[in-house]
C-alpha positions as CSV (number, residue, x, y, z in Angstrom):
1,X,-9.8,-10.7,12.1
2,X,-13.4,-11.7,11.9
3,X,-14.1,-10.1,15.3
4,X,-12.6,-6.9,14.0
5,X,-14.8,-6.9,11.0
6,X,-17.9,-7.7,13.1
7,X,-17.2,-4.6,15.3
8,X,-17.2,-2.4,12.3
9,X,-20.5,-4.0,11.1
10,X,-22.1,-3.2,14.4
11,X,-20.8,0.4,14.3
12,X,-22.2,0.8,10.8
13,X,-25.8,0.5,11.9
14,X,-25.8,4.1,13.1
15,X,-24.3,5.3,9.9
16,X,-27.4,4.1,7.9
17,X,-29.6,6.7,9.6
18,X,-27.3,9.7,9.1
19,X,-28.3,12.6,7.0
20,X,-26.4,12.5,3.7
21,X,-25.0,15.9,4.3
22,X,-23.7,15.0,7.8
23,X,-19.9,15.6,7.9
24,X,-19.7,15.8,11.8
25,X,-16.7,14.7,13.7
26,X,-18.4,11.4,14.5
27,X,-19.1,10.6,10.9
28,X,-15.5,11.5,10.0
29,X,-14.2,9.1,12.6
30,X,-16.5,6.3,11.5
31,X,-15.5,6.8,7.9
32,X,-11.8,6.7,8.9
33,X,-12.4,3.5,10.9
34,X,-14.3,1.8,8.1
35,X,-11.8,2.7,5.4
36,X,-8.9,1.6,7.7
37,X,-10.6,-1.8,8.1
38,X,-11.0,-2.1,4.4
39,X,-7.4,-1.0,3.8
40,X,-6.3,-3.7,6.3
41,X,-8.0,-6.3,4.2
42,X,-6.4,-4.8,1.1
43,X,-2.9,-5.6,2.5
44,X,-3.9,-8.9,4.1
45,X,-5.2,-10.3,0.8
46,X,-2.2,-8.9,-1.0
47,X,0.6,-10.2,1.4
48,X,-0.9,-13.6,2.1
49,X,0.5,-14.8,-1.2
50,X,4.1,-14.1,0.0
51,X,3.5,-15.9,3.3
52,X,2.8,-19.2,1.5
53,X,5.5,-18.9,-1.2
54,X,7.5,-21.9,0.1
55,X,4.3,-24.0,0.1
56,X,3.4,-23.0,-3.5
57,X,6.9,-23.5,-4.7
58,X,7.0,-27.0,-3.3
59,X,3.4,-28.0,-4.4
60,X,3.6,-26.6,-7.9
61,X,7.4,-27.1,-8.3
62,X,8.2,-23.6,-9.4
63,X,11.4,-21.6,-9.8
64,X,12.0,-18.4,-7.9
65,X,11.4,-16.5,-11.1
66,X,8.0,-18.1,-11.5
67,X,7.1,-17.2,-7.9
68,X,8.3,-13.6,-8.5
69,X,6.0,-13.3,-11.5
70,X,3.0,-14.2,-9.3
71,X,3.6,-11.0,-7.4
72,X,4.2,-9.1,-10.6
73,X,0.8,-10.3,-12.0
74,X,-1.0,-8.5,-9.2
75,X,1.1,-5.4,-9.6
76,X,0.8,-5.1,-13.3
77,X,-3.0,-5.5,-13.3
78,X,-3.2,-3.0,-10.3
79,X,-1.2,-0.3,-12.1
80,X,-2.9,-0.8,-15.5
81,X,-6.4,-0.6,-13.9
82,X,-5.5,2.4,-11.7
83,X,-5.8,5.1,-14.5
84,X,-9.2,3.8,-15.5
85,X,-10.5,4.0,-12.0
86,X,-8.8,7.3,-11.4
87,X,-10.6,8.8,-14.3
88,X,-13.9,7.6,-12.9
89,X,-13.0,8.5,-9.3
90,X,-12.8,12.3,-9.9
91,X,-16.5,12.4,-10.7
92,X,-18.1,9.2,-9.4
93,X,-19.5,8.4,-5.9
94,X,-16.2,7.2,-4.4
95,X,-17.4,4.9,-1.7
96,X,-19.4,2.9,-4.2
97,X,-16.5,2.6,-6.5
98,X,-14.3,1.5,-3.5
99,X,-17.0,-1.1,-2.5
100,X,-17.1,-2.6,-6.0
101,X,-13.3,-3.0,-5.9
102,X,-13.5,-4.6,-2.4
103,X,-16.0,-7.2,-3.7
104,X,-13.9,-7.9,-6.8
105,X,-10.6,-8.5,-4.9
106,X,-12.2,-10.5,-2.2
107,X,-13.7,-12.9,-4.7
108,X,-10.5,-13.1,-6.6
109,X,-8.6,-13.9,-3.4
110,X,-11.0,-16.8,-2.8
111,X,-10.6,-17.8,-6.5
112,X,-6.8,-18.1,-5.7
113,X,-7.7,-20.8,-3.2
114,X,-9.5,-22.8,-5.9
115,X,-6.5,-22.7,-8.3
116,X,-5.3,-26.1,-9.2
117,X,-2.3,-24.9,-11.3
118,X,0.0,-22.0,-12.0
119,X,-2.0,-20.4,-14.8
120,X,-5.2,-20.2,-12.8
121,X,-3.3,-18.8,-9.7
122,X,-1.6,-16.3,-11.9
123,X,-4.9,-15.1,-13.4
124,X,-6.6,-14.9,-9.9
125,X,-3.8,-12.8,-8.5
126,X,-4.1,-10.5,-11.5
127,X,-7.8,-10.0,-10.8
128,X,-7.0,-9.2,-7.2
129,X,-4.9,-6.3,-8.5
130,X,-7.9,-5.0,-10.6
131,X,-10.2,-4.9,-7.6
132,X,-7.7,-3.2,-5.3
133,X,-7.1,-0.5,-7.9
134,X,-10.7,0.5,-7.6
135,X,-10.2,1.2,-3.9
136,X,-6.6,2.5,-3.9
137,X,-7.2,5.3,-6.4
138,X,-10.0,7.0,-4.4
139,X,-9.4,6.1,-0.8
140,X,-6.6,8.6,0.2
141,X,-8.5,11.6,-1.2
142,X,-11.8,10.3,0.3
143,X,-10.1,10.1,3.8
144,X,-8.5,13.5,3.4
145,X,-11.8,15.2,2.5
146,X,-13.3,14.3,5.9
147,X,-10.6,16.3,7.7
148,X,-9.0,19.7,7.6
149,X,-5.5,20.3,6.2
150,X,-3.9,20.7,9.6
151,X,-4.7,17.2,10.6
152,X,-4.2,15.4,7.3
153,X,-0.7,14.1,8.1
154,X,-1.9,12.3,11.3
155,X,-5.1,11.1,9.8
156,X,-3.5,9.7,6.7
157,X,-0.9,8.1,8.9
158,X,-3.7,6.3,10.8
159,X,-5.3,5.3,7.5
160,X,-2.0,3.9,6.2
161,X,-1.3,2.0,9.4
162,X,-3.0,-0.7,7.2
163,X,0.3,-1.0,5.3
164,X,2.4,-2.5,8.1
165,X,-0.5,-3.9,10.2
166,X,-2.3,-5.5,7.2
167,X,1.0,-6.7,5.8
168,X,1.9,-8.3,9.1
169,X,-1.5,-9.9,9.4
170,X,-1.2,-11.2,5.9
171,X,2.1,-12.8,6.7
172,X,0.9,-14.2,10.1
173,X,-2.5,-15.4,8.9
174,X,-1.2,-16.7,5.6
175,X,1.7,-18.5,7.2
176,X,-0.3,-20.0,10.1
177,X,-3.3,-21.0,8.0
178,X,-1.1,-22.2,5.1
179,X,1.0,-24.3,7.5
180,X,-2.0,-25.9,9.1
181,X,-4.6,-26.2,6.3
182,X,-2.6,-25.7,3.1
183,X,-2.1,-22.6,0.9
184,X,-5.4,-23.0,-1.0
185,X,-7.5,-23.0,2.2
186,X,-5.5,-20.0,3.5
187,X,-6.7,-17.9,0.4
188,X,-10.3,-19.0,0.9
189,X,-10.3,-18.0,4.5
190,X,-8.7,-14.5,4.2
191,X,-11.0,-13.6,1.3
192,X,-14.3,-13.9,3.2
193,X,-14.1,-10.8,5.5
194,X,-14.0,-8.3,2.6
195,X,-17.5,-9.4,1.5
196,X,-18.8,-8.5,4.9
197,X,-17.6,-4.9,4.7
198,X,-18.8,-4.2,1.2
199,X,-22.3,-3.1,2.2
200,X,-21.2,-0.6,4.9
201,X,-18.6,0.9,2.5
202,X,-21.3,1.2,-0.2
203,X,-23.5,3.1,2.2
204,X,-20.7,5.5,3.3
205,X,-21.3,9.2,2.6
206,X,-19.1,10.9,0.1
207,X,-18.0,14.2,1.8
208,X,-17.9,17.6,0.2
209,X,-15.9,17.8,-3.0
210,X,-16.0,19.7,-6.2
211,X,-19.2,18.5,-7.9
212,X,-19.1,16.4,-11.0
213,X,-20.6,19.2,-13.1
214,X,-17.8,21.5,-12.0
215,X,-14.9,19.2,-12.8
216,X,-13.0,19.8,-16.0
217,X,-13.1,16.1,-16.9
218,X,-9.4,15.2,-16.9
219,X,-8.9,12.9,-19.9
220,X,-11.5,14.7,-22.1
221,X,-8.6,17.0,-23.0
222,X,-6.3,14.2,-24.0
223,X,-3.9,12.0,-22.1
224,X,-0.7,13.8,-23.2
225,X,-2.0,17.2,-22.1
226,X,-3.1,15.8,-18.8
227,X,0.3,14.2,-18.2
228,X,2.0,17.4,-19.0
229,X,0.0,19.2,-16.4
230,X,1.0,16.8,-13.7
231,X,4.6,16.7,-14.8
232,X,4.8,20.5,-14.4
233,X,4.0,19.9,-10.7
234,X,7.6,19.4,-9.5
235,X,6.7,18.4,-5.9
236,X,4.2,15.8,-7.3
237,X,6.9,14.4,-9.6
238,X,9.5,14.2,-6.8
239,X,7.2,12.6,-4.3
240,X,6.0,10.1,-6.9
241,X,9.6,9.2,-7.8
242,X,10.5,8.9,-4.2
243,X,7.6,6.5,-3.6
244,X,8.6,4.6,-6.7
245,X,12.1,3.9,-5.4
246,X,10.7,3.0,-2.0
247,X,8.1,0.7,-3.5
248,X,10.7,-1.1,-5.5
249,X,12.6,-1.8,-2.3
250,X,9.7,-2.6,0.0
251,X,7.9,-4.7,-2.7
252,X,11.0,-6.9,-3.2
253,X,11.6,-7.2,0.6
254,X,8.0,-7.9,1.4
255,X,7.9,-10.7,-1.1
256,X,11.2,-12.4,-0.4
257,X,12.2,-11.8,3.3
258,X,10.1,-14.7,4.6
259,X,11.7,-17.0,2.1
260,X,15.1,-15.4,3.0
261,X,14.6,-16.3,6.6
262,X,13.5,-19.8,5.6
263,X,16.6,-20.4,3.5
264,X,19.2,-18.6,5.4
265,X,18.3,-19.5,9.0
266,X,16.2,-22.7,8.5
267,X,13.0,-21.3,9.9
268,X,9.8,-23.1,8.9
269,X,7.0,-21.2,7.0
270,X,4.9,-20.6,10.0
271,X,7.7,-19.3,12.3
272,X,9.4,-17.2,9.6
273,X,6.1,-15.4,8.8
274,X,5.2,-15.0,12.5
275,X,8.6,-13.4,13.3
276,X,8.6,-11.1,10.2
277,X,4.9,-10.2,10.7
278,X,5.4,-9.4,14.3
279,X,8.4,-7.2,13.7
280,X,6.6,-5.5,10.8
281,X,3.5,-4.7,12.8
282,X,5.4,-3.2,15.8
283,X,7.9,-1.3,13.7
284,X,5.3,-0.3,11.2
285,X,2.9,1.1,13.8
286,X,5.6,3.1,15.6
287,X,7.1,4.3,12.4
288,X,3.9,5.2,10.7
289,X,2.4,7.1,13.6
290,X,5.7,8.8,14.4
291,X,6.0,9.9,10.8
292,X,2.5,11.4,10.7
293,X,3.1,13.3,14.0
294,X,6.6,14.5,13.1
295,X,5.5,15.5,9.6
296,X,2.6,17.7,10.9
297,X,4.8,19.2,13.6
298,X,7.7,20.0,11.2
299,X,5.3,21.3,8.6
300,X,4.3,24.1,11.0
301,X,7.9,25.4,10.7
302,X,8.5,24.7,7.0
303,X,6.3,23.7,4.1
304,X,8.8,21.0,3.3
305,X,8.5,19.4,6.7
306,X,6.7,16.2,5.5
307,X,9.4,15.6,2.9
308,X,12.2,16.1,5.4
309,X,10.8,13.5,7.6
310,X,10.5,11.0,4.7
311,X,14.0,11.7,3.5
312,X,15.5,11.3,7.0
313,X,13.7,7.9,7.3
314,X,15.2,6.7,4.0
315,X,18.7,7.9,4.9
316,X,18.6,5.9,8.1
317,X,16.8,2.9,6.7
318,X,19.1,2.2,3.8
319,X,22.2,1.0,5.7
320,X,20.1,-0.9,8.2
321,X,18.5,-2.8,5.4
322,X,21.9,-3.8,4.1
323,X,23.0,-4.8,7.6
324,X,19.9,-7.0,8.0
325,X,20.6,-8.8,4.7
326,X,24.3,-9.4,5.6
327,X,23.7,-10.4,9.2
328,X,25.6,-13.4,10.5
329,X,22.9,-14.5,13.0
330,X,19.2,-14.6,13.1
331,X,19.0,-12.3,16.2
332,X,21.1,-9.6,14.5
333,X,19.1,-9.9,11.3
334,X,15.7,-9.5,13.0
335,X,16.9,-6.5,15.1
336,X,18.2,-4.8,12.0
337,X,15.0,-5.6,10.1
338,X,13.0,-4.0,12.9
339,X,15.0,-0.8,13.0
340,X,15.0,-0.5,9.2
341,X,11.3,-0.9,8.9
342,X,10.7,1.6,11.7
343,X,12.6,4.3,9.7
344,X,11.2,3.3,6.3
345,X,7.6,3.5,7.5
346,X,8.2,7.1,8.6
347,X,7.4,8.1,5.1
348,X,3.9,6.6,4.8
349,X,1.8,9.4,6.1
350,X,4.1,12.3,5.0
351,X,4.5,11.4,1.4
352,X,0.8,10.7,0.9
353,X,0.0,14.0,2.6
354,X,2.3,15.8,0.3
355,X,0.5,14.3,-2.7
356,X,-2.9,15.4,-1.4
357,X,-1.7,18.9,-0.6
358,X,-0.1,19.6,-4.0
359,X,-3.1,18.3,-6.0
360,X,-6.3,20.2,-6.6
361,X,-9.4,18.4,-5.2
362,X,-10.8,17.7,-8.6
363,X,-7.5,16.1,-9.7
364,X,-6.7,13.9,-6.7
365,X,-8.1,10.6,-7.9
366,X,-6.4,11.1,-11.3
367,X,-3.2,12.2,-9.6
368,X,-3.2,9.2,-7.3
369,X,-4.0,6.9,-10.3
370,X,-0.9,8.2,-12.2
371,X,1.2,7.8,-9.0
372,X,-0.1,4.2,-8.5
373,X,0.7,3.4,-12.1
374,X,4.2,4.8,-11.8
375,X,5.2,3.4,-8.5
376,X,4.1,-0.1,-9.5
377,X,5.3,-0.1,-13.1
378,X,8.8,0.9,-12.0
379,X,8.6,-0.5,-8.5
380,X,7.1,-3.6,-7.0
381,X,5.7,-4.9,-10.3
382,X,9.2,-5.6,-11.4
383,X,11.3,-5.8,-8.3
384,X,10.0,-9.3,-7.1
385,X,10.7,-10.8,-10.5
386,X,14.1,-9.1,-10.9
387,X,15.1,-10.4,-7.4
388,X,13.8,-13.8,-8.3
389,X,15.8,-13.9,-11.5
390,X,19.0,-12.7,-9.7
391,X,18.3,-15.2,-7.0
392,X,18.3,-18.1,-9.5
393,X,21.7,-16.9,-10.6
394,X,23.5,-15.6,-7.6
395,X,21.5,-16.6,-4.5
396,X,18.7,-14.8,-2.7
397,X,20.9,-12.9,-0.2
398,X,22.9,-11.3,-3.0
399,X,19.8,-10.5,-5.1
400,X,18.2,-8.7,-2.2
401,X,21.1,-6.3,-1.8
402,X,19.7,-4.2,-4.6
403,X,17.0,-2.9,-2.3
404,X,19.2,-0.6,-0.1
405,X,20.3,1.2,-3.2
406,X,16.6,1.8,-4.1
407,X,16.0,3.2,-0.6
408,X,18.9,5.7,-1.1
409,X,17.3,6.8,-4.4
410,X,14.1,7.4,-2.5
411,X,15.9,9.8,-0.1
412,X,17.4,11.7,-3.1
413,X,14.0,12.4,-4.6
414,X,12.4,13.4,-1.3
415,X,15.1,16.0,-0.7
416,X,14.7,17.2,-4.3
417,X,11.0,17.9,-3.7
418,X,11.7,20.2,-0.7
419,X,12.6,23.0,-3.0
420,X,9.3,23.2,-4.8
421,X,6.6,22.2,-2.2
422,X,5.6,25.7,-1.0
423,X,4.8,27.0,-4.4
424,X,3.0,23.8,-5.5
425,X,0.9,23.8,-2.3
426,X,-0.3,27.4,-3.0
427,X,-1.1,26.5,-6.6
428,X,-3.3,23.6,-5.4
429,X,-5.4,25.8,-3.0
430,X,-9.1,25.6,-4.1
């Protein structure tokens, strides 16, 4: 991980002498590479917590419900901070806002390693969420503005490779470092690289966008009126609800599957996270890249192509998720997890591309902020705690079976949005 960060720092030297108006292919590729690296750290710092759940549970003597609330602390602060940063992000210099968020969440991750008790750890994870909100609200639109519409699906798929790869690295690094050095040292180690990338990100050029003076500042007209405008965009609502259901499922699975493998098949923390992380990175890369490519290809035939790809992935992923949770053997379970993740990750590029395409450029940061708030408020801010509560009552395997139902709901909303996407894309044209 440190070598990866170092390579970006070396590459960043040339960026410091670019003209501020340079939006060449080279600068776009550099920006994508840098933002991808930062997004990787985003997910590494986020998922490292779940990798060391068994160690924290044993050390602090916590119930599953208390563990679940640690994940919810991050998500609640993330979703509450997102509207604030979205409001700023539609007019501010986006790379500097993202860099500030990177510094904040990296320091908060390291603070998690200094926690001596549950309350301090809870507060530190909440601060991680605030920092990541500063990056998450502006980064998709920032990446999209470097490339033309025809390539956005593939470009955003590359950017969102950070979801499976960063998550997998979070599991693997968190599990290995936690097993060897303890969970507190694991947090200290994974938090450092973000500080190294803050300066290159601060110096990144913000590409052409509606100027701040031209923007009708969103919340100056009132929150209710602003929300009504977004709710009238039926594709935006459908895509957001689909992402919400998907986030509910994946958030719960991401937090609890390593513990599920530990309890159901007797794997130690290091091996459980290594296996789950390895499967996630392979399936995630294949699924994310395939989804971006398929979405762009199918979009040439129909405006709803991106949504059809996402919906198909959900339809195939739901029964495979159920099969993995009911598997009688470790081999069958891991195979089903791999196939389920491959199909579920098909949606990553397409759904985010749909959101970019149906939002006006001067509304994207606000639109993504509302989406972030919604998908976490109704998704992974509550699913880990709900699963933890159900697990205390009925067992972890039974509690996790609510996730395939959420995946099926995601498919329903993706299909629903197909009817409206053409008209909403036209309305969003600058």
